[in-house]
C-alpha positions in Angstrom: 166.4 175.2 23.2 167.2 177.1 20.0 169.1 180.4 19.8 168.6 182.6 16.7 170.7 185.5 15.7 169.9 187.7 12.8 172.2 190.0 10.8 172.4 191.9 7.6 169.8 194.6 8.0 170.5 198.2 7.2 169.6 201.2 5.1 169.2 200.8 1.3 167.7 202.8 -1.5 164.6 201.6 -3.3 165.5 199.1 -5.9 168.5 197.8 -4.0 169.2 194.5 -2.3 170.0 193.1 1.1 170.7 189.6 2.4 169.6 188.8 5.9 171.1 185.9 7.8 169.8 183.9 10.7 172.3 181.7 12.5 170.7 178.9 14.6 172.3 177.1 17.4 171.0 174.4 19.8 169.5 172.2 17.1 170.3 171.2 13.5 168.3 173.0 10.8 167.1 169.5 9.6 164.9 169.4 12.7 163.5 172.9 12.3 161.0 174.7 10.1 162.3 178.2 9.7 160.6 181.5 8.7 161.1 185.2 8.4 158.5 187.7 9.8 158.5 191.4 9.7 156.8 194.1 11.9 156.3 197.8 11.7 155.4 199.9 14.7 151.8 199.7 15.7 151.1 196.7 13.5 151.1 192.9 13.9 154.1 190.8 13.0 153.4 189.3 9.5 154.8 186.3 7.7 157.3 187.0 4.9 158.8 183.7 3.9 159.3 180.2 5.3 161.3 177.1 4.5 160.6 173.5 5.5 163.1 171.5 7.6 164.4 169.6 4.6 164.7 172.8 2.5 162.5 171.4 -0.3 159.5 173.5 0.4 159.2 177.3 0.7 156.4 179.9 0.7 156.2 183.6 0.5 153.7 186.3 1.2 152.3 187.7 -2.1 153.9 191.1 -1.7 157.4 189.7 -1.8 157.0 186.7 -4.1 159.4 187.0 -7.0 161.6 189.5 -5.2 162.7 187.7 -2.0 164.3 184.2 -1.7 164.6 182.1 1.4 167.3 179.5 1.6 169.1 177.4 4.1 172.7 176.1 4.6 172.7 173.2 6.9 176.5 173.1 7.2 176.5 176.7 8.5 173.2 176.3 10.4 172.1 179.5 8.8 168.9 180.6 7.0 169.1 183.5 4.5 166.6 185.9 3.1 167.8 187.5 -0.1 165.8 190.6 -0.8 165.9 192.2 -4.2 164.1 195.1 -5.8 163.4 196.5 -2.3 160.5 199.0 -1.8 159.9 201.6 0.9 157.0 199.4 2.1 159.5 196.6 2.9 160.8 198.8 5.7 160.3 196.9 9.0 162.1 194.9 11.7 162.7 191.5 10.3 162.9 188.5 12.7 163.6 184.9 12.1 161.7 182.1 13.8 162.1 178.4 14.4 159.7 175.5 15.0 161.1 172.1 16.0 159.2 169.6 14.0 159.3 166.2 12.3 157.0 167.5 9.6 158.2 168.9 6.3 155.8 171.9 6.2 155.9 175.6 5.9 154.0 177.3 8.7 152.8 180.9 8.1 151.3 181.7 11.5 153.6 183.4 14.0 152.0 181.3 16.8 153.3 178.2 15.2 156.9 179.2 16.0 158.6 178.6 19.4 161.8 180.5 19.1 162.6 184.0 17.8 165.6 186.1 17.1 166.0 189.7 18.3 165.3 191.2 14.9 167.2 193.3 12.5 166.0 196.7 11.1 165.6 197.1 7.3 165.0 200.6 6.1 164.3 201.3 2.4 164.5 204.9 1.3 162.6 206.3 -1.6 
Protein backbone atom coordinates (compact mmCIF):
# COMPACT_ATOMS: atom_id res chain seq x y z
CA UNK A 1 0.00 0.00 0.00
CA UNK A 2 1.18 3.49 -0.88
CA UNK A 3 -0.01 6.69 0.74
CA UNK A 4 0.37 9.97 -1.12
CA UNK A 5 -0.04 13.45 0.29
CA UNK A 6 0.10 16.58 -1.86
CA UNK A 7 0.85 20.12 -0.75
CA UNK A 8 1.83 23.44 -2.22
CA UNK A 9 -1.29 24.48 -4.06
CA UNK A 10 -2.79 27.93 -3.78
CA UNK A 11 -3.75 31.13 -5.55
CA UNK A 12 -1.23 32.83 -7.81
CA UNK A 13 -1.33 35.50 -10.48
CA UNK A 14 -0.70 34.68 -14.11
CA UNK A 15 3.02 34.51 -14.79
CA UNK A 16 3.78 33.38 -11.26
CA UNK A 17 5.17 30.12 -9.92
CA UNK A 18 4.20 27.37 -7.53
CA UNK A 19 5.87 24.17 -6.43
CA UNK A 20 3.74 21.18 -5.61
CA UNK A 21 5.02 18.39 -3.40
CA UNK A 22 3.86 14.79 -3.16
CA UNK A 23 5.12 12.85 -0.17
CA UNK A 24 4.97 9.09 -0.59
CA UNK A 25 4.99 6.50 2.15
CA UNK A 26 4.71 2.73 2.17
CA UNK A 27 7.22 2.12 -0.61
CA UNK A 28 10.44 3.68 -1.78
CA UNK A 29 10.25 5.92 -4.85
CA UNK A 30 12.71 3.60 -6.60
CA UNK A 31 9.88 1.07 -6.89
CA UNK A 32 7.30 3.58 -8.12
CA UNK A 33 6.54 5.40 -11.34
CA UNK A 34 5.05 8.74 -10.34
CA UNK A 35 2.94 11.31 -12.12
CA UNK A 36 0.90 14.46 -11.72
CA UNK A 37 -2.59 14.75 -13.16
CA UNK A 38 -5.04 17.63 -13.07
CA UNK A 39 -8.79 17.92 -13.29
CA UNK A 40 -11.27 20.74 -13.70
CA UNK A 41 -14.97 20.37 -12.83
CA UNK A 42 -16.92 18.51 -15.47
CA UNK A 43 -13.86 17.24 -17.29
CA UNK A 44 -11.72 14.14 -17.15
CA UNK A 45 -8.50 13.97 -15.22
CA UNK A 46 -5.57 14.56 -17.57
CA UNK A 47 -1.87 13.77 -17.46
CA UNK A 48 0.45 16.68 -16.70
CA UNK A 49 3.87 15.17 -16.03
CA UNK A 50 5.42 11.86 -15.10
CA UNK A 51 8.76 10.51 -13.93
CA UNK A 52 10.15 6.99 -14.06
CA UNK A 53 11.13 5.08 -10.95
CA UNK A 54 14.82 5.71 -11.49
CA UNK A 55 14.21 9.40 -12.16
CA UNK A 56 16.02 9.34 -15.50
CA UNK A 57 12.94 9.60 -17.71
CA UNK A 58 10.23 12.22 -17.65
CA UNK A 59 7.39 13.30 -19.89
CA UNK A 60 5.00 16.22 -20.07
CA UNK A 61 1.80 17.12 -21.76
CA UNK A 62 2.45 19.61 -24.55
CA UNK A 63 0.65 22.49 -22.85
CA UNK A 64 3.10 22.54 -19.91
CA UNK A 65 6.33 21.46 -21.60
CA UNK A 66 9.00 24.07 -20.98
CA UNK A 67 7.08 25.61 -18.07
CA UNK A 68 6.70 22.72 -15.63
CA UNK A 69 9.40 20.43 -14.26
CA UNK A 70 8.87 17.16 -12.42
CA UNK A 71 11.58 15.86 -10.10
CA UNK A 72 12.03 13.36 -7.32
CA UNK A 73 14.02 13.21 -4.09
CA UNK A 74 14.42 9.62 -2.99
CA UNK A 75 15.87 10.59 0.40
CA UNK A 76 12.71 12.56 1.18
CA UNK A 77 10.37 10.18 -0.66
CA UNK A 78 8.92 13.22 -2.35
CA UNK A 79 8.07 14.13 -5.92
CA UNK A 80 7.86 17.76 -6.94
CA UNK A 81 6.16 19.68 -9.71
CA UNK A 82 7.73 23.08 -10.28
CA UNK A 83 5.26 25.22 -12.20
CA UNK A 84 6.50 28.44 -13.79
CA UNK A 85 4.86 30.99 -16.07
CA UNK A 86 1.47 29.88 -14.85
CA UNK A 87 -1.60 30.63 -16.95
CA UNK A 88 -5.29 30.83 -15.98
CA UNK A 89 -5.88 27.63 -17.96
CA UNK A 90 -3.58 25.81 -15.52
CA UNK A 91 -6.26 26.23 -12.85
CA UNK A 92 -7.29 22.77 -11.64
CA UNK A 93 -7.07 20.26 -8.83
CA UNK A 94 -3.67 18.61 -9.11
CA UNK A 95 -3.23 15.04 -7.90
CA UNK A 96 -0.18 12.84 -7.73
CA UNK A 97 -0.32 9.18 -8.62
CA UNK A 98 1.91 6.16 -8.09
CA UNK A 99 2.35 2.87 -9.88
CA UNK A 100 4.47 0.12 -8.32
CA UNK A 101 6.62 -1.29 -11.09
CA UNK A 102 9.94 -2.85 -12.04
CA UNK A 103 9.89 -0.99 -15.36
CA UNK A 104 11.58 2.35 -15.92
CA UNK A 105 8.76 3.90 -17.97
CA UNK A 106 6.57 6.96 -17.80
CA UNK A 107 2.88 6.09 -17.99
CA UNK A 108 0.50 8.76 -19.19
CA UNK A 109 -2.86 7.03 -18.74
CA UNK A 110 -4.61 7.56 -15.41
CA UNK A 111 -5.74 3.94 -15.46
CA UNK A 112 -2.11 2.86 -15.22
CA UNK A 113 -1.81 4.21 -11.67
CA UNK A 114 -2.89 2.34 -8.56
CA UNK A 115 -2.58 4.95 -5.84
CA UNK A 116 -3.72 8.57 -5.70
CA UNK A 117 -3.40 11.53 -3.40
CA UNK A 118 -6.31 13.68 -2.28
CA UNK A 119 -5.42 16.54 -4.60
CA UNK A 120 -4.46 20.17 -4.12
CA UNK A 121 -6.16 23.16 -5.70
CA UNK A 122 -4.18 25.46 -7.96
CA UNK A 123 -5.88 28.68 -9.01
CA UNK A 124 -4.25 31.11 -11.45
CA UNK A 125 -5.84 34.53 -11.70
CA UNK A 126 -5.60 36.68 -14.81
